[in-house]
C-alpha positions as CSV (number, residue, x, y, z in Angstrom):
1,X,0.3,-0.1,-0.1
2,X,1.1,3.5,-0.7
3,X,1.6,5.9,1.5
4,X,1.3,9.6,1.2
5,X,4.9,11.1,1.8
6,X,6.3,14.6,2.3
7,X,9.6,16.3,2.3
8,X,10.6,19.2,4.1
9,X,12.9,21.3,2.7
10,X,12.9,19.7,-0.6
11,X,14.6,22.4,-2.4
12,X,18.3,22.2,-0.4
13,X,21.0,20.0,-1.1
14,X,20.0,16.8,1.6
15,X,16.1,17.8,1.0
16,X,17.2,16.8,-3.0
17,X,18.6,13.4,-1.8
18,X,16.3,12.6,0.1
19,X,14.1,12.3,-2.9
20,X,16.5,10.3,-4.7
21,X,17.1,7.9,-2.1
22,X,13.4,7.3,-2.2
23,X,13.1,7.0,-5.6
24,X,16.5,4.7,-5.6
25,X,14.9,2.5,-2.8
26,X,11.4,2.3,-4.1
27,X,10.0,3.3,-1.2
28,X,6.1,3.5,-1.2
29,X,5.2,6.6,-2.3
30,X,1.8,7.3,-2.7
31,X,0.6,11.2,-3.0
32,X,3.7,13.2,-2.7
33,X,4.2,16.8,-1.3
34,X,7.1,18.9,-1.3
35,X,7.7,21.9,1.4
36,X,9.7,24.5,1.3
37,X,9.9,28.0,2.6
38,X,7.8,30.7,0.2
39,X,10.7,31.8,-1.5
40,X,10.9,28.1,-3.0
41,X,7.3,27.9,-3.2
42,X,5.8,27.3,-6.7
43,X,9.6,25.5,-8.1
44,X,9.0,22.7,-10.4
45,X,11.1,19.8,-9.2
46,X,10.7,15.7,-10.3
47,X,10.3,12.8,-8.9
48,X,10.2,9.2,-10.5
49,X,9.7,11.0,-13.9
50,X,6.4,13.1,-12.2
51,X,6.9,16.8,-11.6
52,X,5.9,18.5,-8.7
53,X,4.7,21.8,-7.4
54,X,6.9,23.0,-4.4
55,X,4.2,24.2,-1.8
56,X,5.2,26.6,0.8
57,X,5.4,25.4,4.4
58,X,2.3,26.0,6.5
59,X,0.1,24.7,8.8
60,X,-2.6,24.7,6.7
61,X,-1.2,23.7,3.7
62,X,0.2,20.5,6.3
63,X,-3.5,20.2,7.3
64,X,-4.5,20.0,3.9
65,X,-1.8,17.2,2.7
66,X,-2.7,14.1,5.4
67,X,0.7,13.1,5.7
68,X,1.9,9.9,6.7
69,X,5.8,10.4,6.8
70,X,7.2,13.9,6.9
71,X,10.8,13.7,6.1
72,X,12.4,17.1,7.0
73,X,15.8,19.0,5.8
74,X,14.7,22.4,6.8
75,X,16.7,23.6,10.1
76,X,16.4,23.8,13.7
77,X,13.8,26.5,13.9
78,X,11.6,25.3,11.1
79,X,11.3,21.5,12.9
80,X,10.6,22.9,16.2
81,X,7.8,25.0,14.7
82,X,6.3,22.7,12.4
83,X,7.3,18.9,13.4
84,X,4.6,19.2,16.2
85,X,2.4,20.2,13.6
86,X,2.8,16.9,11.4
87,X,2.4,15.0,14.3
88,X,-1.0,16.6,15.4
89,X,-2.5,15.5,12.0
90,X,-1.3,11.8,12.8
91,X,1.8,12.0,10.7
92,X,5.3,11.1,11.9
93,X,7.9,13.7,11.3
94,X,11.1,12.1,10.8
95,X,13.7,15.2,11.8
96,X,17.1,15.9,10.0
97,X,17.7,19.0,12.2
98,X,19.3,19.0,15.9
99,X,16.3,20.6,17.3
100,X,14.9,17.4,18.7
101,X,17.8,14.7,19.3
102,X,18.6,15.4,22.9
103,X,14.8,15.4,23.9
104,X,14.4,12.6,26.3
105,X,10.6,12.8,24.4
106,X,12.0,11.7,21.1
107,X,13.8,8.7,19.9
108,X,17.3,9.2,18.3
109,X,17.6,6.4,15.6
110,X,20.1,4.7,13.6
111,X,17.7,1.7,12.4
112,X,21.4,-0.6,12.0
113,X,21.8,0.3,15.8
114,X,18.9,1.1,18.1
115,X,15.6,-0.3,15.6
116,X,13.9,-0.8,18.5
117,X,13.7,3.2,19.8
118,X,11.9,4.0,16.9
119,X,8.5,2.6,17.3
120,X,8.6,4.4,20.6
121,X,7.7,7.8,19.4
122,X,5.2,10.0,20.0
123,X,4.9,11.6,16.3
124,X,8.5,12.7,15.9
125,X,12.0,10.6,15.5
126,X,15.0,12.1,15.1
127,X,17.9,11.7,12.8
128,X,21.4,11.7,14.1
129,X,24.1,14.0,13.4
130,X,25.9,12.8,10.2
131,X,29.2,12.1,12.1
132,X,27.6,10.3,15.0
133,X,25.2,7.7,12.5
134,X,28.3,6.3,11.1
135,X,30.5,6.0,14.3
136,X,27.5,4.4,15.6
137,X,26.8,2.2,13.2
138,X,30.5,0.9,13.4
139,X,30.7,1.2,17.4
140,X,27.1,-0.8,18.0
141,X,28.5,-4.4,17.1
142,X,32.1,-3.8,19.2
143,X,29.9,-2.6,22.0
144,X,27.9,-5.5,22.3
145,X,30.9,-8.1,21.8
146,X,33.7,-6.4,23.6
147,X,31.7,-3.5,26.2
148,X,33.1,0.4,25.3
149,X,34.0,2.0,28.0
150,X,36.3,5.1,26.6
151,X,35.8,6.8,23.3
152,X,38.0,9.4,21.3
153,X,36.9,11.0,18.3
154,X,39.0,12.7,15.2
155,X,37.1,13.4,12.7
156,X,37.4,15.0,9.1
157,X,34.6,16.5,7.8
158,X,33.4,17.3,4.4
159,X,32.2,20.7,3.5
160,X,29.0,19.3,2.2
161,X,28.1,19.1,5.3
162,X,28.0,22.5,5.9
163,X,25.3,22.5,2.8
164,X,25.4,24.4,-0.3
165,X,27.5,27.5,0.9
166,X,30.2,24.9,1.9
167,X,30.5,23.1,-1.0
168,X,30.9,26.6,-2.9
169,X,33.2,28.1,-0.3
170,X,35.7,24.8,-1.4
171,X,34.5,25.3,-5.3
172,X,35.3,28.8,-5.1
173,X,38.1,28.7,-3.0
174,X,39.9,26.7,-5.5
175,X,39.8,29.7,-7.5
176,X,41.3,31.8,-5.4
177,X,37.7,33.3,-4.2
178,X,37.2,34.2,-0.4
179,X,34.8,32.1,1.8
180,X,31.2,33.3,2.6
181,X,30.6,30.3,4.6
182,X,33.9,29.5,6.6
183,X,35.6,31.2,8.6
184,X,38.8,31.1,6.9
185,X,39.7,29.5,3.3
186,X,38.7,25.6,3.5
187,X,40.6,25.1,-0.2
188,X,43.9,23.4,0.9
189,X,43.4,24.1,4.3
190,X,42.1,22.2,7.1
191,X,39.8,23.9,9.9
192,X,39.4,22.9,13.3
193,X,36.0,23.6,13.9
194,X,32.6,22.8,13.2
195,X,29.7,24.8,14.6
196,X,29.7,27.2,16.9
197,X,32.3,27.0,20.3
198,X,30.8,26.8,23.9
199,X,32.4,28.7,26.8
200,X,34.7,25.3,27.5
201,X,36.6,25.2,24.1
202,X,34.4,22.5,22.6
203,X,32.7,23.3,19.6
204,X,28.9,22.0,19.2
205,X,29.4,19.6,17.0
206,X,31.9,18.0,19.4
207,X,29.4,17.6,22.3
208,X,26.4,16.4,19.2
209,X,28.4,13.5,19.0
210,X,29.4,12.6,22.3
211,X,26.1,12.9,23.8
212,X,23.7,11.8,21.1
213,X,26.2,8.6,21.1
214,X,25.3,8.3,24.3
215,X,21.9,8.0,24.0
216,X,22.0,5.9,21.3
217,X,24.0,3.3,22.3
218,X,21.8,3.9,25.5
219,X,24.9,4.7,27.9
220,X,25.0,7.9,29.5
221,X,28.1,7.2,31.8
222,X,30.4,6.1,28.9
223,X,33.6,8.2,28.6
224,X,33.6,10.3,25.0
225,X,36.0,13.1,23.7
226,X,35.9,14.3,20.6
227,X,37.5,16.5,18.2
228,X,36.2,17.6,14.9
229,X,37.7,18.9,11.6
230,X,36.4,20.4,8.4
231,X,38.4,19.3,5.3
232,X,39.4,20.3,2.0
233,X,36.6,17.1,0.5
234,X,33.4,17.5,-1.1
235,X,31.2,14.4,0.2
236,X,32.3,11.2,2.9
237,X,33.4,12.5,6.2
238,X,35.9,10.1,7.8
239,X,36.9,9.3,11.3
240,X,39.4,8.1,13.1
241,X,37.8,6.3,16.4
242,X,40.1,5.1,19.3
243,X,38.1,3.0,21.7
244,X,39.0,1.2,24.9
245,X,37.0,-1.8,26.0
246,X,36.4,-3.2,29.4
247,X,36.6,-6.7,27.8
248,X,40.1,-8.2,25.6
249,X,39.7,-6.9,22.2
250,X,42.0,-8.6,19.5
251,X,42.0,-7.3,15.4
252,X,41.1,-10.0,14.3
253,X,38.2,-10.6,16.5
254,X,36.9,-7.4,15.7
255,X,37.4,-7.5,12.1
256,X,35.2,-10.9,12.4
257,X,32.5,-8.8,14.3
258,X,32.6,-5.6,11.9
259,X,32.4,-8.5,8.9
260,X,29.1,-9.8,10.0
261,X,27.6,-6.3,10.9
262,X,24.6,-4.8,9.2
263,X,25.4,-1.9,6.7
264,X,29.2,-2.3,7.2
265,X,31.4,-2.5,4.2
266,X,35.1,-3.9,5.4
267,X,37.9,-2.4,3.9
268,X,41.1,-3.4,5.3
269,X,44.1,-4.9,3.7
270,X,47.0,-2.7,4.9
271,X,49.2,-4.6,2.5
272,X,47.3,-3.8,-0.5
273,X,46.9,-0.3,0.3
274,X,43.2,-1.1,1.0
275,X,41.3,1.2,3.1
276,X,38.1,3.3,3.3
277,X,38.3,6.9,1.5
278,X,35.9,9.8,1.1
279,X,35.9,8.9,-2.8
280,X,35.3,5.7,-2.8
281,X,31.7,6.3,-0.2
282,X,30.1,8.5,-2.2
283,X,26.5,7.5,-3.5
284,X,26.4,4.7,-0.7
285,X,24.8,3.6,2.2
286,X,27.0,1.5,3.8
287,X,29.5,3.0,6.6
288,X,33.2,1.7,5.4
289,X,35.5,0.7,8.1
290,X,38.9,-0.4,8.2
291,X,42.7,0.5,9.4
292,X,41.5,-1.9,12.3
293,X,44.1,-2.5,14.5
294,X,45.1,-2.8,18.4
295,X,46.1,0.2,20.2
296,X,49.0,-1.1,22.1
297,X,49.3,2.3,24.8
298,X,46.1,1.0,26.9
299,X,44.9,-2.7,28.1
300,X,41.9,-3.6,25.3
301,X,42.2,-0.7,23.3
302,X,41.4,-0.9,19.4
303,X,41.9,1.8,16.5
304,X,39.4,1.7,13.7
305,X,39.4,4.6,10.3
306,X,35.3,4.8,9.7
307,X,33.9,6.5,6.2
308,X,30.8,7.3,5.1
309,X,28.5,9.9,2.6
310,X,27.8,12.3,4.9
311,X,24.3,13.6,3.0
312,X,23.5,10.1,2.0
313,X,23.9,7.5,4.7
314,X,24.4,10.6,7.5
315,X,21.2,12.2,6.5
316,X,19.0,12.1,3.7
317,X,19.4,7.3,4.1
318,X,19.2,7.1,7.5
319,X,16.2,9.3,7.3
320,X,14.5,7.3,4.4
321,X,15.5,3.9,6.3
322,X,13.6,5.0,9.5
323,X,9.9,5.9,7.3
324,X,10.8,1.9,6.0
325,X,11.3,0.5,9.3
326,X,8.1,2.4,10.2
327,X,6.1,0.9,7.0
328,X,7.9,-2.1,7.3
329,X,6.0,-2.9,11.2
330,X,2.7,-1.4,10.7
331,X,3.9,2.6,12.1
């Protein structure tokens, strides 16, 4: 049975990818509503060979649409205002902004990691941060096998994570133009700065990874620290993750666990220069893991390298997978 579906923020970078993923994964879209700001209303977009007119996101238009699933990629303020309206009309809002993620009444879901949480919603489900999603896909099977004590994140994040303006800053910067989105040139550079700084010197992006990982893995006491950096790559976030476990772990045992895990592709053959790279992750929904090795500086330690397409698995695909999970279980 096809279901009435909405994409909110349909004209943006992630919104367009959501439509592409819905089409590629053949999600059972019946009637489709594309919502955006008044500025974008009236634009024409295509889905499965059919043209659709973008509608202005208003309470009146939401109530008329009678939507089952509303997939959001329109910013926190928009989600704050309009996700509850969809929910009050009987829809499930799957929100890609940070606004609802840490709300105790809103599940934060990665289908490969905590699918059961999706069924405990009150009309709103949060999509985690892009860098968190790929990390926990790799960490969950290792946590189940060896029990994580501490995590040290170091991320190398693509400019597309900052939206179209971030993408343009890199493209224009290569030609010598000054940045408009970032505080410094990103071309031929690395910025150890994603989101705004807090009083303790961490950025909000770093704190998102800490807090979201704890919520998704269900362990508020888990010790986690993070440093996030923006690198001159268009698509695909890379992460160096150092993990300390309570139980003994070896490279061989970890690789065995990862190879059996859902949603993971292991690329780990250092003798032949095989390891995950962002250029290989682009266009894929899987999380790529490699450079698996024991950390000899600590008992029960491991280093892994994790890469994923931040616009797909880190945003659009994870949201669509949540909708698939709900649909497949009759929600």
